[in-house]
VMD Tcl script that draws the C-alpha trace (Angstrom):
set ca {
  {-147.12 -100.31 -107.19}
  {-146.83 -99.43 -103.61}
  {-143.47 -98.83 -101.72}
  {-143.87 -102.11 -99.83}
  {-144.55 -103.78 -103.15}
  {-141.41 -102.67 -104.84}
  {-138.30 -104.76 -104.45}
  {-136.44 -103.55 -101.31}
  {-132.84 -102.25 -101.67}
  {-130.17 -104.58 -100.30}
  {-129.24 -103.09 -96.96}
  {-125.49 -103.61 -97.62}
  {-125.80 -101.61 -101.12}
  {-127.78 -98.99 -99.27}
  {-125.14 -98.64 -96.75}
  {-122.31 -98.38 -99.50}
  {-124.40 -95.58 -101.45}
  {-125.09 -93.67 -98.48}
  {-121.76 -93.99 -96.82}
  {-120.31 -92.93 -100.39}
  {-122.43 -89.89 -100.93}
  {-121.72 -88.81 -97.40}
  {-117.92 -88.85 -98.10}
  {-118.20 -87.25 -101.61}
  {-120.65 -84.50 -100.75}
  {-118.40 -83.51 -97.80}
  {-115.50 -83.54 -99.90}
  {-117.04 -81.46 -102.58}
  {-119.02 -78.97 -100.43}
  {-117.14 -78.89 -97.19}
  {-114.79 -76.17 -98.31}
  {-117.13 -74.04 -100.22}
  {-119.58 -73.97 -96.99}
  {-116.33 -72.52 -95.35}
  {-115.37 -70.16 -97.84}
  {-118.96 -68.60 -98.52}
  {-120.26 -68.60 -95.04}
  {-121.86 -70.95 -92.52}
  {-125.52 -70.29 -92.54}
  {-126.95 -70.12 -95.87}
  {-126.86 -73.74 -97.48}
  {-127.77 -75.98 -94.74}
  {-131.46 -75.19 -93.94}
  {-132.38 -74.81 -97.71}
  {-130.97 -78.57 -98.30}
  {-132.68 -79.52 -95.05}
  {-136.10 -78.51 -96.27}
  {-135.87 -80.34 -99.54}
  {-136.25 -83.85 -98.27}
  {-138.88 -82.84 -95.95}
  {-141.06 -81.09 -98.58}
  {-140.29 -83.78 -101.08}
  {-141.55 -86.69 -98.77}
  {-144.55 -84.62 -97.77}
  {-145.90 -84.51 -101.43}
  {-144.58 -87.72 -102.95}
  {-147.12 -90.58 -103.68}
  {-145.92 -94.16 -103.01}
  {-145.20 -95.54 -106.52}
  {-142.68 -97.46 -108.48}
  {-140.34 -94.64 -108.29}
  {-140.46 -94.36 -104.51}
  {-137.07 -96.24 -103.86}
  {-135.40 -93.82 -106.32}
  {-137.09 -90.77 -104.51}
  {-135.83 -92.10 -101.34}
  {-132.39 -92.45 -102.46}
  {-132.44 -88.73 -103.88}
  {-133.97 -87.57 -100.77}
  {-131.14 -89.20 -98.84}
  {-128.43 -87.81 -101.16}
  {-129.86 -84.24 -100.52}
  {-130.00 -84.80 -96.98}
  {-126.42 -85.94 -97.09}
  {-125.33 -82.80 -98.88}
  {-126.81 -80.76 -95.98}
  {-125.29 -82.94 -93.32}
  {-121.90 -83.49 -94.97}
  {-121.07 -79.76 -94.60}
  {-123.08 -79.05 -91.45}
  {-120.93 -81.08 -88.99}
  {-117.65 -79.47 -90.14}
  {-119.29 -75.99 -90.28}
  {-121.17 -76.12 -86.85}
  {-118.23 -77.64 -84.97}
  {-115.93 -74.96 -86.51}
  {-118.19 -72.20 -85.75}
  {-119.15 -72.98 -82.21}
  {-115.50 -73.64 -81.41}
  {-114.26 -70.34 -82.95}
  {-116.85 -68.16 -81.39}
  {-116.33 -69.53 -77.79}
  {-113.78 -67.85 -75.84}
  {-110.68 -69.77 -75.23}
  {-111.20 -70.13 -71.32}
  {-114.65 -71.84 -71.80}
  {-114.26 -73.26 -75.33}
  {-114.96 -76.94 -74.23}
  {-118.20 -75.96 -72.24}
  {-119.79 -73.71 -75.00}
  {-118.89 -76.34 -77.83}
  {-120.30 -79.07 -75.85}
  {-123.77 -77.69 -76.64}
  {-123.44 -78.91 -80.28}
  {-123.58 -82.43 -79.39}
  {-126.30 -81.55 -76.67}
  {-128.46 -80.15 -79.44}
  {-128.03 -83.15 -81.44}
  {-129.26 -85.32 -78.63}
  {-132.02 -83.04 -78.39}
  {-132.96 -83.70 -81.92}
  {-133.01 -87.43 -81.26}
  {-135.23 -86.89 -78.46}
  {-137.70 -84.62 -80.40}
  {-137.91 -87.17 -83.05}
  {-138.57 -89.92 -80.52}
  {-141.18 -87.64 -78.86}
  {-142.91 -87.34 -82.10}
  {-142.86 -90.97 -82.85}
  {-144.39 -91.68 -79.50}
  {-147.08 -89.14 -79.95}
  {-148.02 -90.38 -83.36}
  {-148.03 -94.07 -82.66}
  {-150.58 -93.28 -79.76}
  {-152.60 -90.73 -81.64}
  {-153.12 -92.24 -84.88}
  {-154.24 -95.83 -85.81}
  {-151.82 -97.71 -87.72}
  {-153.59 -97.51 -91.08}
  {-153.85 -93.71 -90.61}
  {-150.10 -93.72 -89.79}
  {-149.27 -95.54 -92.92}
  {-151.28 -93.48 -95.21}
  {-150.53 -90.13 -94.27}
  {-149.34 -89.97 -90.73}
  {-145.72 -90.47 -91.45}
  {-145.36 -87.45 -93.52}
  {-145.85 -85.27 -90.23}
  {-142.37 -85.43 -88.95}
  {-141.04 -84.29 -92.28}
  {-143.42 -81.27 -92.39}
  {-142.22 -80.45 -88.74}
  {-138.33 -80.61 -89.92}
  {-139.24 -78.32 -92.67}
  {-140.80 -75.79 -90.37}
  {-137.87 -76.03 -87.96}
  {-135.49 -75.57 -90.96}
  {-137.00 -72.29 -91.72}
  {-136.70 -71.06 -88.23}
  {-133.21 -72.29 -88.15}
  {-132.56 -70.25 -91.46}
  {-133.61 -67.01 -89.82}
  {-131.51 -67.59 -86.72}
  {-128.49 -68.18 -88.86}
  {-129.22 -65.20 -91.06}
  {-128.53 -63.09 -87.82}
  {-125.35 -64.88 -86.81}
  {-122.00 -62.83 -86.64}
  {-119.00 -64.60 -88.34}
  {-116.06 -65.62 -86.19}
  {-112.70 -63.90 -86.28}
  {-111.21 -66.91 -87.91}
  {-113.55 -66.74 -90.78}
  {-113.01 -62.98 -91.28}
  {-109.41 -63.72 -91.31}
  {-109.73 -66.31 -94.09}
  {-111.99 -63.93 -96.05}
  {-109.47 -61.08 -95.70}
  {-106.65 -63.45 -96.91}
  {-108.76 -64.46 -99.84}
  {-109.32 -60.52 -100.60}
  {-105.48 -60.20 -100.56}
  {-105.29 -62.88 -103.28}
  {-104.21 -65.76 -101.01}
  {-105.70 -69.00 -102.60}
  {-107.35 -71.60 -100.49}
  {-105.60 -74.88 -100.54}
  {-107.01 -77.85 -102.71}
  {-108.82 -80.63 -100.81}
  {-105.74 -83.02 -101.23}
  {-103.77 -80.52 -99.17}
  {-105.60 -81.83 -96.37}
  {-104.09 -85.45 -96.58}
  {-100.69 -84.12 -97.81}
  {-100.38 -81.33 -95.31}
  {-101.99 -82.64 -92.16}
  {-101.77 -86.29 -92.60}
  {-101.49 -86.96 -88.78}
  {-104.26 -84.55 -87.88}
  {-106.64 -85.98 -90.52}
  {-105.99 -89.71 -89.36}
  {-106.41 -88.84 -85.79}
  {-109.72 -87.56 -86.51}
  {-110.56 -90.51 -88.44}
  {-109.56 -92.90 -85.64}
  {-111.27 -91.09 -82.92}
  {-114.50 -90.74 -84.85}
  {-114.51 -94.52 -85.65}
  {-114.59 -95.33 -81.98}
  {-116.79 -92.52 -80.97}
  {-119.47 -93.10 -83.83}
  {-119.49 -96.80 -83.27}
  {-119.98 -96.65 -79.75}
  {-122.50 -93.84 -80.08}
  {-124.71 -95.99 -82.44}
  {-124.30 -98.95 -80.38}
  {-125.34 -97.30 -77.28}
  {-128.18 -95.16 -78.62}
  {-129.66 -96.27 -82.17}
  {-128.99 -100.06 -81.91}
  {-129.78 -100.15 -78.08}
  {-133.43 -99.88 -78.44}
  {-133.61 -102.80 -80.81}
  {-131.24 -104.56 -78.40}
  {-133.47 -104.02 -75.59}
  {-136.31 -105.63 -77.51}
  {-134.73 -108.32 -79.30}
  {-132.32 -109.40 -76.60}
  {-133.31 -108.21 -73.23}
  {-137.02 -109.06 -73.96}
  {-138.51 -105.54 -73.07}
  {-141.68 -104.47 -74.89}
  {-141.28 -101.72 -77.59}
  {-142.92 -99.16 -75.39}
  {-140.63 -100.13 -72.55}
  {-137.48 -99.86 -74.97}
  {-138.62 -96.55 -76.03}
  {-138.99 -95.21 -72.57}
  {-135.47 -96.62 -71.44}
  {-133.97 -95.01 -74.46}
  {-135.74 -91.61 -73.90}
  {-134.69 -91.58 -70.26}
  {-131.22 -92.45 -71.11}
  {-131.14 -89.83 -73.88}
  {-132.27 -87.16 -71.45}
  {-129.50 -88.03 -69.00}
  {-126.89 -88.12 -71.65}
  {-127.86 -84.84 -73.08}
  {-127.57 -83.00 -69.72}
  {-124.22 -84.59 -69.14}
  {-122.47 -82.99 -72.20}
  {-121.76 -79.63 -70.70}
  {-120.43 -80.89 -67.46}
  {-117.63 -82.87 -69.53}
  {-117.17 -79.89 -71.84}
  {-116.54 -77.70 -68.60}
  {-114.34 -80.35 -67.07}
  {-112.36 -80.53 -70.43}
  {-111.52 -76.69 -69.91}
  {-109.98 -77.53 -66.45}
  {-108.03 -80.82 -67.05}
  {-107.74 -80.93 -70.88}
  {-109.32 -82.43 -73.80}
  {-106.89 -85.28 -74.01}
  {-107.59 -86.30 -70.34}
  {-111.22 -86.74 -71.00}
  {-110.90 -88.53 -74.20}
  {-108.53 -90.93 -72.48}
  {-110.98 -91.75 -69.94}
  {-113.68 -92.19 -72.36}
  {-111.76 -94.64 -74.54}
  {-110.04 -96.45 -71.72}
  {-113.02 -96.94 -69.42}
  {-115.45 -97.67 -72.44}
  {-113.16 -100.33 -73.76}
  {-113.12 -102.06 -70.22}
  {-116.91 -101.43 -69.53}
  {-118.74 -102.18 -72.80}
  {-118.48 -106.07 -72.60}
  {-119.57 -106.45 -69.07}
  {-122.24 -103.71 -69.15}
  {-123.78 -104.72 -72.42}
  {-123.73 -108.58 -71.20}
  {-125.61 -107.23 -68.15}
  {-128.10 -105.42 -70.12}
  {-128.76 -108.50 -72.13}
  {-130.10 -110.57 -69.07}
  {-131.75 -107.44 -67.16}
  {-135.41 -107.54 -67.26}
  {-135.95 -104.53 -64.86}
  {-136.56 -101.23 -66.94}
  {-135.02 -98.93 -64.33}
  {-131.81 -101.20 -63.93}
  {-131.65 -101.22 -67.71}
  {-131.81 -97.50 -68.15}
  {-129.10 -96.91 -65.38}
  {-126.94 -99.32 -67.13}
  {-127.48 -97.48 -70.61}
  {-126.94 -94.20 -68.88}
  {-123.59 -95.58 -67.31}
  {-122.34 -96.42 -71.06}
  {-123.47 -92.90 -72.21}
  {-121.90 -91.25 -69.34}
  {-118.50 -92.78 -70.24}
  {-118.96 -92.15 -73.83}
  {-119.57 -88.43 -73.01}
  {-116.04 -87.86 -72.35}
  {-115.57 -88.00 -76.04}
  {-118.93 -86.76 -77.50}
  {-118.72 -83.52 -75.33}
  {-115.22 -82.69 -76.79}
  {-114.89 -84.02 -79.95}
  {-115.90 -80.88 -81.85}
  {-113.49 -78.45 -80.22}
  {-110.88 -80.98 -80.31}
  {-110.99 -81.48 -83.98}
  {-111.37 -77.88 -84.48}
  {-108.07 -77.02 -82.44}
  {-105.99 -79.38 -84.60}
  {-106.50 -77.28 -87.84}
  {-105.75 -73.72 -88.82}
  {-108.48 -71.78 -90.01}
  {-108.10 -71.77 -93.76}
  {-108.79 -75.62 -93.84}
  {-110.45 -76.18 -90.55}
  {-114.05 -76.93 -91.49}
  {-113.05 -79.50 -94.17}
  {-110.45 -80.87 -91.88}
  {-113.23 -81.55 -89.25}
  {-115.73 -82.67 -91.77}
  {-114.08 -84.98 -94.19}
  {-112.47 -87.52 -91.88}
  {-115.49 -87.41 -89.65}
  {-117.81 -88.32 -92.62}
  {-115.50 -91.14 -93.69}
  {-115.20 -92.73 -90.17}
  {-119.04 -92.12 -89.32}
  {-119.98 -93.84 -92.54}
  {-117.59 -96.99 -92.11}
  {-117.94 -97.36 -88.47}
  {-121.22 -95.51 -87.34}
  {-123.16 -96.31 -90.41}
  {-122.25 -100.17 -90.11}
  {-122.92 -100.50 -86.31}
  {-126.27 -101.96 -86.70}
  {-125.34 -104.41 -89.35}
  {-122.42 -105.66 -87.46}
  {-124.52 -106.00 -84.26}
  {-127.17 -108.07 -86.25}
  {-124.57 -109.98 -87.95}
  {-122.90 -111.23 -84.79}
  {-126.40 -112.00 -83.39}
  {-127.53 -114.11 -86.55}
  {-124.13 -115.84 -86.34}
  {-124.98 -116.92 -82.84}
  {-122.28 -114.89 -81.24}
  {-123.77 -111.71 -80.00}
  {-121.23 -110.91 -77.63}
  {-118.72 -110.72 -80.39}
  {-120.27 -107.22 -81.12}
  {-119.53 -105.97 -77.59}
  {-115.83 -107.12 -77.99}
  {-115.78 -105.44 -81.45}
  {-116.80 -102.16 -79.94}
  {-114.41 -102.59 -77.03}
  {-111.59 -103.35 -79.44}
  {-112.07 -100.11 -81.48}
  {-112.38 -98.03 -78.39}
  {-109.01 -99.49 -77.15}
  {-107.50 -98.55 -80.55}
  {-108.81 -94.96 -80.10}
  {-107.25 -94.78 -76.58}
  {-103.74 -95.65 -78.01}
  {-104.43 -92.73 -80.62}
  {-105.18 -90.50 -77.78}
  {-101.77 -90.89 -76.34}
  {-100.29 -89.34 -79.28}
  {-102.27 -86.18 -78.97}
  {-101.04 -82.82 -77.98}
  {-102.66 -81.11 -75.42}
  {-104.89 -78.77 -77.59}
  {-106.08 -76.55 -74.53}
  {-102.54 -75.11 -74.38}
  {-101.57 -75.75 -77.98}
  {-104.62 -74.79 -80.07}
  {-104.47 -73.77 -83.65}
  {-107.43 -71.44 -82.94}
  {-105.26 -68.57 -82.70}
  {-107.64 -65.64 -83.87}
  {-109.08 -64.84 -80.21}
}
mol new
graphics top color blue
foreach p $ca { graphics top sphere $p radius 0.5 }
foreach p [lrange $ca 0 end-1] q [lrange $ca 1 end] { graphics top cylinder $p $q radius 0.2 }
display resetview
């Protein structure tokens, strides 16, 4: 039996499974990744789904293999975000921490662009039959090769002063706090990150992942035109990140976040409504870039801000766990929410939903301290 013939997984059950695994795996492995080092596990886990998909034959077990591969991928990603955000924030000097840490999100966008480029090349280079028969394996093989490169890069990394301090404390017999200490000792910081990530993830998926479908299904662009608009907007979005990061070093993370969420809450409805009736690809691309430029006030500084809220001994878990929770619930459900509103005949309801969540995040930013001056990264 082929994969296409097998009974498909209910999308809402799939969302629940992947959301749950993301949270659980972060909970289980976020702290160990920080204790035992940053570079060892992630590339190994990242390669497993790639090689698994490269050799697996479509069969009745394909849906289960898909779930297993997604779980392993989630294991990698669950610890990856907290570890990488923490590491980049710690090794950057205090004066330019926002600028250097913004490259984390810049490279995330670069990954999306790379995947999009591979997709475009394969669609134009291979006939549909070949793409369905074996061509779909190519991106996973490329991903596996890149994971090997990343592994060797990480082997040569120097640990941050924060991690070395935690390691030294462990050698002296000081125990690392259990995971529940995150909620009991740092409830305000934990829920602050959850709230900010909820809005940031929802807006990010709405403006990027869902936008390509929106351009086709609502605006009426061809798939090729929508892909081109998405690619162009992502390039601009990527280049904007360091600018906002550097700006946050001058005016503060809180100020850039307030701008992103306040203006985003006001702009989402009118801009999305305009994109829906726009048929000029250049105009559509500029409107998408406008939304992404506003959101950059969050995405460029979210890693460093979250890292600055926690002390070193629980920083990686403190960043990763609430991020995983919020990203799963709000980011992971963005497309389903958008399609639900569309099928209900109230597509603009999704724009309002995104705007309201961003407005709530703006209220949360009002309670933030200025982490530029009051950072818990004290090991510089």
